[in-house]
N, C-alpha and C positions, 0 to 999 in steps of 0.2 A: 789252660785253653785250648781254643776245641777250634782246628783246622777244617777248612771247606774244600771241598771239591766238584767242581759243576761239572757235564758234560750233555753232553744230547743237544746240543741248539744247531740252528741253520738256517736253510730255506725250505720252504713247504711252501706247498699251494694253496691257495682256499679250498675250506673242505678236509685236507692234507690231517695227517695224526701227526703225530711226532711224539717223542716222551725224553723227557732229561731226568739225570740221575743227578745224588748228589750226596761224596760219603763225608764222614765225621772221622777224622781222625786225634785222638790225643787223652786227654781226662774226661773221660766221659760216666756222669751217671747217670742212675736208670732214668731219675721223674723227672725230662723233658718232654721240649715237644719243638718241632722240627718242620719246616715249610716251606714257600715259596713264594716271595713279591716280585713285582715288574710294574720298571721304569719306560716307560717310553716317552721320547725327543718334546722338551718343553712341559714335562709333566711331572705331577710329587707318584713317588712310590707308592704302589695300596698292594693291599695286601691279595693274595690269589688264594693259597690254601695251607691249612696245617692240618699236622698231623700230632697226639702226644701220645707219649710216649706206652697208653694202652689203647689206642686203636681209633682216640676220637676225632672224626675229621672236623674242618668248618673250610666254607669256601664262602667267595665271593659269589653276590648272583650272579656276575658277570660272566662266570665259571661253570656255571651249577648245570648237570647235566651233559657238559664235555669234557670236563677236568676231575679226573681222578687222581688223589693224594692217596701214596701207598705208604709201608715204610718193612725194611727190614730188619731188625734189633741187631741180631747177630751178625751181623755184613757192619751197621749204624751207616744203612743209607736211609734215604729217602727217596720218592722214584713220584713224577707229576708227570699223567696218560694224559695227553692233551688228543681230543677227537677235535673231527667239528668243525674247524680251528678259518679264524675268520682273518682278516687284514686288519683289522682294530687289538688282536691278539698282539701287534708286536711291536717287538718292546725288546729290552736287556731282563733276564728273570736272573733273581738272587735267591740262594739259599736261605737261609735263616736256622740257627739253633739255641738255646734260646733254653738255660739251665733253670729251671724252674726255683732250686734250693736253694746253690748258691746265687745265684740274681746277675751273672751274668748273660749277653750275646755274643753271637758271634757271626758276619754274614761271611758270605764265597763272594771270590768276583762276578760274576758276575758271566752270564751266556747271551749270547744273542740269539735272537728268535723275531725270523722274519717270513709276515705270511702274507706272497705275495704269486700275480700268477707271469 
């Protein structure tokens, strides 16, 4: 199993920036995909961005050009740099780890991001 610990959420003003981090620990094989999802009140959880172990990225259209996902494989950590934040980005952000070969998924506990003046 893989455990995920997220950090970096909080309150930020519209137009501001924030960086989320997610550190993975446990039985980590090299072929994996890490990513960020978010869930706003009353809405379903949605994909924000993913990055695989060779650095290929995928973004939701709503965050393209504003958010950047990256990872440090030596530290088993994934980051989400969020710029030009909007009130509609307010949500609980969840880190996700997918082991491609062993076919299991782990989720972090979630971190609240609130964009408000």
